[in-house]
C-alpha positions in Angstrom: 68.7 49.3 127.6 70.2 48.1 124.1 69.2 44.7 125.5 66.0 45.1 126.5 64.7 47.0 123.9 66.2 43.5 120.9 63.7 41.6 123.6 61.1 43.7 123.1 61.0 43.3 119.7 61.8 39.9 119.8 59.0 39.6 121.8 56.6 41.4 120.0 57.6 39.6 116.4 56.2 36.2 118.0 53.4 37.5 118.9 52.6 39.1 115.8 53.5 35.8 113.8 51.2 33.4 116.5 48.3 36.8 115.8 48.8 35.3 112.3 48.7 32.0 112.6 45.4 32.6 115.2 43.7 34.4 112.1 44.9 31.8 109.5 43.2 29.2 111.7 39.9 31.2 112.3 39.3 32.1 108.5 40.7 28.7 107.5 37.3 27.0 110.0 34.9 29.6 108.7 35.6 28.6 105.4 34.9 24.7 106.2 32.2 25.3 108.5 30.0 27.5 105.3 31.4 24.6 102.9 29.8 21.7 105.5 26.7 23.5 106.0 26.4 24.2 101.8 27.0 20.2 101.2 24.8 19.0 104.1 22.1 21.0 102.6 21.6 19.7 98.8 20.7 15.9 99.3 18.0 16.6 101.2 17.0 19.6 99.4 13.5 18.4 98.8 13.5 16.1 102.0 10.4 15.5 104.3 10.6 14.7 108.0 7.9 12.5 107.4 8.9 8.2 106.8 8.4 9.2 103.1 11.8 10.3 102.1 11.7 12.1 99.1 15.5 12.6 97.1 16.4 14.2 93.8 19.9 12.9 93.3 19.9 10.3 90.9 22.5 7.2 90.7 23.1 4.4 88.3 21.2 1.7 90.8 18.6 4.4 91.4 18.6 3.5 87.0 19.0 0.3 87.8 16.1 -0.2 90.0 13.8 1.8 87.8 14.8 -0.5 84.4 14.4 -3.3 86.6 10.9 -3.0 87.4 9.8 -0.3 84.4 9.1 -3.8 82.2 6.4 -5.4 84.5 4.8 -2.0 85.6 4.0 -1.5 81.5 2.4 -4.8 81.2 0.5 -4.6 83.9 -0.9 -1.4 82.9 -1.8 -3.5 79.7 -4.0 -5.8 81.8 -5.4 -4.1 84.6 -5.0 -0.1 83.5 -2.6 2.0 86.1 -0.1 3.6 85.4 3.6 2.7 85.0 4.7 6.6 86.7 2.1 5.3 89.7 3.4 1.9 90.0 7.2 3.4 90.0 6.9 6.1 91.8 5.0 4.2 94.3 7.2 1.5 94.7 10.3 3.9 95.2 8.7 6.4 97.9 7.3 2.9 100.0 10.6 1.1 99.9 13.4 3.5 99.4 14.7 2.3 96.2 14.3 -1.6 97.3 16.7 -1.1 100.0 14.1 -1.4 102.7 13.1 -4.1 105.3 10.1 -4.8 103.7 11.2 -4.8 100.3 15.1 -5.8 100.6 13.6 -9.1 103.1 10.1 -10.1 102.2 9.7 -8.1 98.3 6.7 -5.8 99.5 7.4 -3.2 97.5 4.1 -0.8 98.6 3.5 -1.4 102.3 0.8 -3.9 101.6 -1.0 -5.1 105.0 -1.0 -8.6 105.5 -3.6 -10.7 107.4 -2.3 -14.4 107.7 -0.3 -16.5 108.8 2.8 -15.2 106.2 2.5 -12.0 107.0 5.6 -10.6 108.9 5.5 -8.1 112.1 7.5 -5.0 111.4 7.6 -1.0 113.1 6.2 1.6 110.8 5.4 5.8 110.9 1.8 6.1 110.9 -0.2 10.1 110.8 -2.1 9.9 113.7 -4.4 12.5 115.4 -1.5 15.1 113.9 1.1 13.2 115.2 3.9 10.7 113.8 3.9 7.3 115.6 5.9 4.5 115.4 3.6 1.2 115.6 3.9 -2.9 115.2 1.9 -3.7 112.0 1.5 -6.9 109.6 3.0 -7.1 106.8 2.5 -9.1 103.5 5.0 -11.4 102.5 5.5 -12.0 98.7 8.1 -14.2 96.5 9.7 -11.7 94.6 9.4 -8.2 93.5 7.3 -8.9 90.9 4.4 -10.6 92.8 4.4 -7.3 94.9 3.8 -5.2 92.1 1.1 -7.6 90.4 -1.2 -7.3 93.9 -0.6 -3.4 94.0 -2.3 -3.5 90.6 -5.0 -5.8 91.9 -5.5 -4.4 95.2 -6.4 -1.6 93.2 -8.4 -3.6 91.1 -10.6 -5.4 93.6 -9.9 -2.4 96.3 -11.2 -4.1 99.7 -13.1 -6.1 101.8 -15.4 -3.1 103.1 -15.2 -0.8 99.9 -14.4 -2.7 96.3 -14.7 1.0 94.6 -12.1 2.4 96.9 -9.6 2.6 94.9 -11.6 3.4 91.3 -10.3 6.5 90.4 -7.0 6.1 90.4 -7.6 3.4 87.6 -9.7 6.2 85.7 -6.9 8.4 86.3 -5.6 9.3 82.6 -2.6 11.0 83.7 -0.2 10.7 87.3 -1.2 14.0 88.8 -4.9 12.6 88.8 -3.6 9.4 90.2 -1.5 10.2 93.2 -4.8 12.9 94.4 -7.0 9.7 94.3 -4.2 7.7 95.9 -4.6 10.6 98.8 -8.1 10.6 98.5 -9.0 6.9 99.2 -6.6 6.8 102.0 -3.5 4.9 100.9 -1.2 6.3 103.1 -1.3 8.1 106.6 0.4 10.5 105.4 -0.7 14.1 105.2 1.6 15.1 102.2 1.7 11.6 100.1 0.5 13.1 96.6 2.9 15.8 96.8 5.6 13.4 97.0 4.6 10.6 94.8 4.3 13.1 92.4 7.8 15.0 93.6 9.1 11.7 92.6 7.6 11.0 89.1 8.0 14.1 88.0 11.3 14.6 89.4 12.8 10.8 87.9 10.8 11.3 84.6 8.5 8.1 85.6 5.8 9.7 83.0 7.7 8.4 80.0 6.9 5.1 81.3 2.9 5.8 80.6 3.1 6.3 77.0 2.9 3.2 75.1 
């Protein structure tokens, strides 16, 4: 009988030990699951389900991108009156910091369409009848980003064939909020939240500082 009691005690100790291990593992699993959820939510705090992705974090590459384009943006303001904050904000939003295929391979920062032999056909998302659709569309090809930025400003100055005054309100705007609203009204993009996204980019990266010279 004594031997049987010892065996039971040993078995109980083993069970208690295994239970402690299982509880510890479950606690660790719960901790890392919570941490993963918290970390995973931070980068996309201002992200949208649309084709224009807005991020709030800054990085050396983002700062370098802004610094590279800012002098040209300010020069274009002197020539045509377009606010640098709009020029820079749209470049960031449309090209994903110059990393999109259209911007990296064809130097088109603004998603400007083209209809001649030099255009390139690429996939893009358009908001049509309340839904996002992926379509093939022709886009202009440039020799460098400066060419793209200049053509972008000239689009506001000259408008389009069927309405030369289409972007007149963008040129007349004295602040980025009014300019962003004018872009939305003119239909620069089909994204129904385009105005808010432009404003978010400008404010998050303090691009309005380039408007005052």
